[in-house]
C-alpha positions as CSV (number, residue, x, y, z in Angstrom):
1,X,-8.6,12.7,-85.0
2,X,-9.4,10.7,-81.8
3,X,-7.4,7.6,-80.8
4,X,-9.2,4.4,-79.7
5,X,-7.3,2.1,-77.4
6,X,-8.7,-1.4,-77.2
7,X,-7.3,-3.3,-74.2
8,X,-8.2,-6.8,-73.1
9,X,-7.5,-8.5,-69.8
10,X,-6.9,-12.3,-70.0
11,X,-7.2,-14.0,-66.6
12,X,-8.0,-17.5,-65.6
13,X,-7.7,-18.2,-61.9
14,X,-6.6,-21.6,-60.6
15,X,-9.6,-23.2,-58.8
16,X,-8.9,-24.9,-55.4
17,X,-10.3,-28.3,-54.4
18,X,-13.4,-28.0,-52.4
19,X,-12.7,-28.8,-48.7
20,X,-15.3,-31.6,-48.7
21,X,-12.9,-33.5,-51.0
22,X,-9.7,-32.1,-49.5
23,X,-7.9,-34.4,-46.9
24,X,-6.2,-31.8,-44.7
25,X,-2.8,-32.9,-43.4
26,X,-2.4,-35.6,-46.0
27,X,-3.4,-34.1,-49.4
28,X,-1.1,-31.3,-50.5
29,X,-2.3,-31.1,-54.1
30,X,-4.5,-28.1,-53.6
31,X,-5.8,-27.6,-57.2
32,X,-8.9,-29.1,-58.8
33,X,-7.1,-30.2,-61.9
34,X,-10.2,-31.6,-63.6
35,X,-12.2,-28.4,-63.1
36,X,-9.3,-26.2,-64.2
37,X,-8.9,-28.2,-67.4
38,X,-12.6,-28.2,-68.1
39,X,-13.0,-24.5,-67.7
40,X,-9.9,-23.6,-69.6
41,X,-10.8,-25.8,-72.6
42,X,-14.4,-24.4,-72.6
43,X,-13.2,-20.8,-72.6
44,X,-10.6,-21.6,-75.2
45,X,-13.3,-23.0,-77.5
46,X,-15.8,-20.2,-76.9
47,X,-13.5,-17.2,-76.6
48,X,-9.7,-17.4,-76.9
49,X,-9.3,-19.4,-80.1
50,X,-12.1,-17.8,-82.2
51,X,-11.4,-14.2,-80.9
52,X,-7.6,-14.5,-81.5
53,X,-8.3,-15.8,-85.1
54,X,-10.7,-12.8,-85.6
55,X,-8.2,-10.3,-84.3
56,X,-5.4,-11.7,-86.6
57,X,-7.7,-11.5,-89.6
58,X,-8.6,-7.9,-88.7
59,X,-5.0,-6.9,-88.4
60,X,-4.1,-8.4,-91.8
61,X,-7.2,-7.0,-93.5
62,X,-6.5,-3.5,-92.2
63,X,-2.8,-3.7,-92.9
64,X,-1.8,-2.7,-89.4
65,X,-4.3,0.1,-88.9
66,X,-6.1,-2.1,-86.4
67,X,-4.2,-2.3,-83.1
68,X,-4.9,-3.5,-79.6
69,X,-3.3,-4.3,-76.3
70,X,-3.4,-7.3,-73.8
71,X,-2.3,-8.2,-70.4
72,X,-2.2,-12.0,-69.7
73,X,-1.6,-13.2,-66.2
74,X,1.1,-15.7,-65.4
75,X,-1.6,-18.1,-64.1
76,X,-3.4,-17.9,-67.4
77,X,-0.2,-18.7,-69.3
78,X,0.4,-21.7,-66.9
79,X,-3.1,-23.0,-67.8
80,X,-2.5,-22.4,-71.5
81,X,0.7,-24.5,-71.3
82,X,-1.0,-27.3,-69.4
83,X,-4.5,-27.5,-71.0
84,X,-4.6,-25.5,-74.2
85,X,-1.2,-25.0,-75.8
86,X,-2.9,-24.0,-79.1
87,X,-4.2,-20.8,-77.3
88,X,-0.7,-19.8,-76.3
89,X,0.5,-20.4,-79.9
90,X,-2.3,-18.2,-81.2
91,X,-1.3,-15.3,-78.8
92,X,2.3,-15.7,-80.1
93,X,1.0,-15.3,-83.6
94,X,-0.7,-12.1,-82.6
95,X,2.5,-10.9,-81.0
96,X,4.4,-11.5,-84.2
97,X,2.2,-9.0,-86.1
98,X,3.8,-6.0,-84.3
99,X,0.2,-4.6,-83.9
100,X,-0.5,-6.1,-80.5
101,X,1.1,-4.8,-77.2
102,X,1.5,-7.0,-74.2
103,X,1.4,-5.2,-70.8
104,X,3.0,-6.1,-67.5
105,X,0.9,-6.8,-64.4
106,X,1.2,-9.0,-61.3
107,X,2.0,-12.6,-62.2
108,X,-0.8,-14.1,-60.1
109,X,-3.4,-11.4,-60.6
110,X,-2.7,-10.7,-57.0
111,X,-3.3,-7.9,-54.4
112,X,0.4,-7.6,-53.8
113,X,0.3,-3.8,-54.4
114,X,-1.8,-3.6,-51.2
115,X,0.6,-5.8,-49.2
116,X,4.1,-4.4,-49.7
117,X,6.2,-2.7,-52.4
118,X,8.6,-5.6,-52.2
119,X,6.0,-8.3,-52.9
120,X,4.5,-6.1,-55.6
121,X,7.8,-5.7,-57.3
122,X,8.6,-9.4,-57.2
123,X,5.3,-10.3,-58.7
124,X,5.7,-7.8,-61.5
125,X,9.3,-8.9,-62.2
126,X,8.2,-12.6,-62.5
127,X,5.4,-11.6,-64.9
128,X,7.6,-9.4,-67.0
129,X,10.1,-12.3,-67.4
130,X,7.3,-14.6,-68.4
131,X,6.0,-12.2,-71.1
132,X,9.6,-11.7,-72.4
133,X,10.2,-15.5,-72.5
134,X,6.9,-16.4,-74.1
135,X,6.4,-13.6,-76.6
136,X,9.9,-12.0,-77.0
137,X,8.6,-8.6,-75.9
138,X,9.6,-6.3,-73.1
139,X,6.5,-4.6,-71.6
140,X,6.8,-0.9,-71.1
141,X,3.2,-0.3,-69.9
142,X,1.6,-1.6,-66.8
143,X,-1.9,-2.7,-65.8
144,X,-2.4,-3.6,-62.1
145,X,-4.8,-6.3,-61.0
146,X,-8.4,-5.1,-61.5
147,X,-7.1,-1.6,-62.3
148,X,-6.1,-1.1,-58.7
149,X,-4.5,2.3,-58.5
150,X,-3.5,5.1,-56.2
151,X,-0.9,7.9,-56.3
152,X,1.5,5.7,-54.3
153,X,1.0,2.6,-56.4
154,X,1.5,4.6,-59.6
155,X,4.8,6.0,-58.2
156,X,5.9,2.5,-57.3
157,X,5.2,1.3,-60.8
158,X,7.2,4.2,-62.2
159,X,10.1,3.2,-60.0
160,X,10.0,-0.2,-61.7
161,X,10.7,1.5,-65.0
162,X,7.3,1.6,-66.6
163,X,6.2,4.8,-68.5
164,X,2.5,4.2,-68.8
165,X,-0.2,2.7,-66.5
166,X,-3.9,2.0,-66.9
167,X,-6.5,3.1,-64.3
168,X,-10.3,3.5,-64.0
169,X,-12.0,6.7,-65.1
170,X,-13.8,6.8,-61.8
171,X,-16.2,9.8,-61.2
172,X,-15.2,10.2,-57.6
173,X,-11.6,10.7,-58.7
174,X,-12.1,12.6,-62.0
175,X,-14.9,14.9,-60.8
176,X,-15.8,17.1,-63.8
177,X,-12.8,15.9,-65.9
178,X,-13.1,13.5,-68.8
179,X,-11.4,10.1,-69.0
180,X,-10.7,10.7,-72.7
181,X,-7.3,12.4,-72.1
182,X,-3.8,11.3,-70.9
183,X,-3.1,12.2,-67.3
184,X,0.1,12.1,-65.1
185,X,0.7,10.5,-61.7
186,X,0.6,13.0,-58.9
187,X,3.9,11.9,-57.3
188,X,6.0,11.0,-60.4
189,X,4.7,13.1,-63.3
190,X,6.8,11.1,-65.8
191,X,4.2,8.3,-65.4
192,X,1.4,8.7,-67.9
193,X,-2.1,7.4,-67.1
194,X,-4.8,6.1,-69.5
195,X,-8.2,6.0,-67.9
196,X,-10.9,3.6,-68.8
197,X,-14.1,5.1,-70.3
198,X,-16.3,2.8,-68.2
199,X,-19.6,3.8,-69.9
200,X,-18.5,3.0,-73.4
201,X,-16.5,-0.1,-72.2
202,X,-19.5,-1.5,-70.4
203,X,-21.8,-0.9,-73.3
204,X,-19.9,-3.8,-74.9
205,X,-18.9,-5.8,-71.9
206,X,-22.2,-5.8,-70.0
207,X,-25.0,-4.2,-71.9
208,X,-24.4,-5.6,-75.4
209,X,-27.0,-8.5,-75.0
210,X,-29.4,-6.7,-72.7
211,X,-32.7,-6.5,-74.7
212,X,-34.0,-4.1,-72.0
213,X,-31.3,-1.5,-72.8
214,X,-32.7,1.4,-74.7
215,X,-29.8,1.2,-77.1
216,X,-30.2,-2.4,-78.0
217,X,-29.2,-3.7,-80.4
218,X,-25.7,-2.2,-80.5
219,X,-24.2,-2.1,-84.0
220,X,-20.7,-1.3,-85.0
221,X,-21.9,1.7,-87.0
222,X,-23.9,3.1,-84.0
223,X,-21.0,2.6,-81.7
224,X,-18.5,4.2,-84.1
225,X,-20.9,7.2,-84.3
226,X,-20.9,7.6,-80.5
227,X,-17.1,7.6,-80.4
228,X,-16.7,10.1,-83.3
229,X,-19.4,12.4,-82.0
230,X,-18.7,15.8,-80.5
231,X,-20.6,14.5,-77.5
232,X,-17.6,12.3,-76.8
233,X,-14.9,14.9,-76.6
234,X,-11.3,14.2,-75.9
235,X,-8.1,12.8,-77.5
236,X,-8.0,9.1,-76.5
237,X,-11.0,6.8,-75.8
238,X,-9.9,3.9,-73.7
239,X,-12.1,0.7,-74.0
240,X,-10.8,-1.7,-71.4
241,X,-12.6,-5.0,-70.7
242,X,-12.2,-8.7,-69.9
243,X,-11.3,-10.7,-73.0
244,X,-13.8,-13.3,-71.9
245,X,-16.5,-10.7,-72.9
246,X,-16.2,-12.2,-76.3
247,X,-17.9,-15.6,-76.5
248,X,-18.1,-16.3,-72.7
249,X,-19.8,-13.4,-71.0
250,X,-21.4,-12.3,-74.2
251,X,-22.0,-15.6,-76.0
252,X,-21.7,-16.1,-79.8
253,X,-25.4,-16.1,-80.3
254,X,-25.6,-12.5,-79.1
255,X,-23.8,-11.4,-82.2
256,X,-20.7,-10.2,-80.3
257,X,-18.3,-11.6,-82.8
258,X,-20.1,-10.1,-85.8
259,X,-20.0,-6.7,-83.9
260,X,-16.3,-7.0,-83.3
261,X,-15.7,-8.1,-86.9
262,X,-17.4,-5.0,-88.2
263,X,-16.0,-2.5,-85.6
264,X,-12.6,-1.6,-87.2
265,X,-14.1,-0.8,-90.6
266,X,-16.8,1.2,-89.0
267,X,-14.4,3.2,-86.8
268,X,-11.9,3.9,-89.6
269,X,-14.6,4.8,-92.0
270,X,-15.5,7.9,-89.9
271,X,-12.2,9.5,-90.8
272,X,-12.1,10.9,-87.2
273,X,-10.9,7.7,-85.4
274,X,-7.7,5.7,-85.4
275,X,-6.5,2.7,-83.3
276,X,-3.4,2.6,-81.2
277,X,-1.8,0.4,-78.6
278,X,-1.7,1.7,-75.0
279,X,2.0,2.8,-75.2
280,X,1.4,4.5,-78.6
281,X,-1.5,6.5,-77.3
282,X,0.4,7.6,-74.2
283,X,3.4,8.7,-76.3
284,X,1.3,10.6,-78.9
285,X,-0.5,12.8,-76.4
286,X,0.8,15.0,-73.6
287,X,-0.8,14.8,-70.2
288,X,-3.5,17.5,-69.8
289,X,-3.1,17.5,-66.0
290,X,-2.1,15.5,-62.9
291,X,-4.6,13.0,-61.6
292,X,-4.8,13.1,-57.8
293,X,-5.8,9.8,-56.3
294,X,-4.7,9.5,-52.7
295,X,-7.0,6.6,-51.9
296,X,-7.0,3.3,-53.7
297,X,-9.5,2.8,-56.5
298,X,-10.3,-0.1,-58.9
299,X,-12.7,-0.9,-61.7
300,X,-14.9,-3.1,-59.5
301,X,-18.4,-2.6,-58.2
302,X,-20.3,0.7,-57.7
303,X,-17.7,2.0,-55.2
304,X,-14.7,1.6,-57.6
305,X,-12.6,0.7,-54.6
306,X,-11.0,-2.5,-53.1
307,X,-14.0,-3.6,-51.0
308,X,-14.7,-6.4,-53.6
309,X,-11.6,-8.2,-52.1
310,X,-10.9,-6.6,-48.7
311,X,-14.4,-5.4,-47.6
312,X,-15.2,-7.8,-44.7
313,X,-13.6,-9.6,-41.8
314,X,-13.3,-12.9,-43.7
315,X,-11.4,-11.4,-46.5
316,X,-9.1,-9.3,-44.2
317,X,-8.3,-12.3,-42.1
318,X,-7.4,-14.5,-45.0
319,X,-5.4,-11.7,-46.6
320,X,-3.4,-11.0,-43.4
321,X,-2.7,-14.7,-42.7
322,X,-1.5,-15.2,-46.3
323,X,0.9,-12.3,-46.4
324,X,2.2,-13.1,-42.9
325,X,3.9,-16.1,-44.7
326,X,6.0,-14.0,-47.0
327,X,9.2,-14.0,-45.0
328,X,9.0,-17.8,-44.4
329,X,8.5,-18.4,-48.1
330,X,11.5,-16.2,-48.9
331,X,13.7,-18.0,-46.4
332,X,12.7,-21.4,-47.8
333,X,13.6,-20.5,-51.4
334,X,11.9,-23.6,-52.8
335,X,10.3,-23.4,-56.3
336,X,7.5,-25.8,-55.3
337,X,6.5,-23.7,-52.4
338,X,6.9,-20.5,-54.5
339,X,4.4,-22.0,-57.0
340,X,1.7,-22.6,-54.3
341,X,2.5,-19.2,-52.8
342,X,1.8,-17.6,-56.1
343,X,-1.6,-19.2,-56.9
344,X,-2.8,-18.6,-53.3
345,X,-2.3,-14.9,-53.9
346,X,-4.8,-14.7,-56.8
347,X,-7.3,-12.0,-56.0
348,X,-10.3,-14.2,-57.0
349,X,-9.9,-16.2,-53.8
350,X,-10.8,-13.1,-51.8
351,X,-13.4,-12.0,-54.3
352,X,-15.3,-15.2,-53.6
353,X,-15.5,-14.2,-50.0
354,X,-17.4,-10.9,-50.7
355,X,-20.7,-10.3,-48.9
356,X,-22.1,-7.6,-51.1
357,X,-25.8,-7.3,-52.1
358,X,-28.0,-5.8,-54.8
359,X,-26.3,-5.3,-58.2
360,X,-22.8,-5.9,-56.9
361,X,-23.9,-9.1,-55.2
362,X,-25.3,-10.4,-58.5
363,X,-22.0,-9.9,-60.3
364,X,-20.1,-11.6,-57.4
365,X,-22.5,-14.5,-57.5
366,X,-22.1,-14.9,-61.3
367,X,-18.3,-15.5,-61.0
368,X,-18.5,-17.5,-57.7
369,X,-18.1,-21.3,-57.6
370,X,-19.0,-21.4,-53.9
371,X,-22.5,-21.4,-52.3
372,X,-21.6,-18.6,-49.9
373,X,-18.8,-16.3,-48.8
374,X,-18.3,-18.4,-45.7
375,X,-17.9,-21.5,-47.9
376,X,-15.2,-19.8,-49.9
377,X,-13.5,-18.6,-46.7
378,X,-13.5,-22.1,-45.1
379,X,-12.2,-23.7,-48.2
380,X,-9.4,-21.2,-48.7
381,X,-8.4,-21.3,-45.0
382,X,-8.2,-25.1,-45.0
383,X,-5.8,-25.0,-47.9
384,X,-3.8,-22.1,-46.5
385,X,-3.6,-23.8,-43.0
386,X,-2.3,-27.0,-44.6
387,X,0.2,-25.1,-46.6
388,X,1.5,-23.2,-43.5
389,X,2.0,-26.6,-41.8
390,X,4.0,-27.8,-44.8
391,X,6.1,-24.6,-44.9
392,X,7.0,-25.0,-41.2
393,X,8.0,-28.6,-41.8
394,X,10.1,-27.7,-44.7
395,X,11.9,-24.9,-42.8
396,X,12.5,-27.3,-39.9
397,X,14.0,-29.9,-42.2
398,X,16.2,-27.2,-43.7
399,X,17.4,-26.1,-40.3
400,X,16.1,-22.6,-40.8
401,X,15.0,-20.7,-37.7
402,X,11.3,-19.8,-37.7
C-alpha cells in the first residue's frame, strides 16, 4: 500500500502601488487596494470557493478516506478577511472535518530563513499563532517559503518544535535516491522530511492542459495507474502544488475540476493507494536515510535554488537594505510599522526583479505585474526608501537612539 500526500500552498501577495502613482514623502499607503481586492475576488471565484466546496464534498463522500494538507500564508488570510471572508469561512469548514491538516510557514511568505534565525523564528511564530486563532489547530508540520530548505534550515525548524518538514525532491540533492520515501534531516535526525515528486506534481500543475504533451489528456484513471504502478516505487508519493492550479493556472474549461472530482475514487479503487495528511504520512513511515543538503534548495526554476529571488544585484541590494531595518523595527515596537515590515518581506517582490531567460523567464513573466525587473526594483525601492524615512521619524519622535 502506497500513501499519497496531497499538499496545497495558498499564497496571495500584497501588490504595491506603482511608483508612477506613488507620491514619495507624502503618501505612506503603499498598497494598491483596488488591485488587491480585484485579484483576490477573481481568484476566490475561480479557485478558492469552487475548489474548497469540491474538497468538502470529496471528504464527505469518501467518509474521511480522502485527506489533504494546506499551508496558507498570513498575507493570504489578511486578504480573505478584507476582501473575501466567505473564503476564510470555507477553509474553516474544511478544518472542522478533521481530514485537512494546516501546516506552519513564514507569515509573509518571506525569505526570512535566508536572513537570520531570529527573523525566521519570529515569522513562523506569528504564522502559527494566526493558524491557531483562525482554525483552532496547532501546526506540527512545516513548509518553508517556496520549499526553501537546507540542512541548517531544517535543523532550525526542528528547534522550533516541528517534527515534519516539506522539501523538493531535487535531483542534484537526491542523486539516485527516490523522493517517494521519508527522509531525515542531516543535523537533527528527529526531523522527518517529505520530498515533492516534482514530475507527478507538475503533470497536474503545469502539463495538464498542454495539448502538445504526449500524455494529454490526463485522466484520473491514467494518473492513478501511474501512482499504483511498480514503475513508481516507494512508500509515500508527495504531490505538492500551488492551490491556484485549480481554476486559475489551469482554468475550469481545461477539465481540471472534473479531474480532481474523479481522482479520489480512481486512486482508492486501485486497492494499492491511500490518502494521508503530511503528518500522518511522516508518522507512518520510518526514514530510509538521512538527506544531505548543505546548500540551499527550493522548488523554483531549473536550478532548484534561490536564484529566483536572490540571483542578481537588484535583488540582493533590495534584500540587504530591507533586512538592515530589522533592529530599528524591533526598537520601534509599533504594530503599524510591523504590518508594513511584514508585507515588504514577501518573496514575490524579489521574484519580480528576476532577470532570467528561456523557460524560467517565461514563468517569471507570467506572474509579474511589472514591465521589467528594473521597473519592479525601482517601485520596491521607492516604497522601501519612503518607509525607512518614516521609521527614522518615528524613532526620533519616540526618543530612541538610531
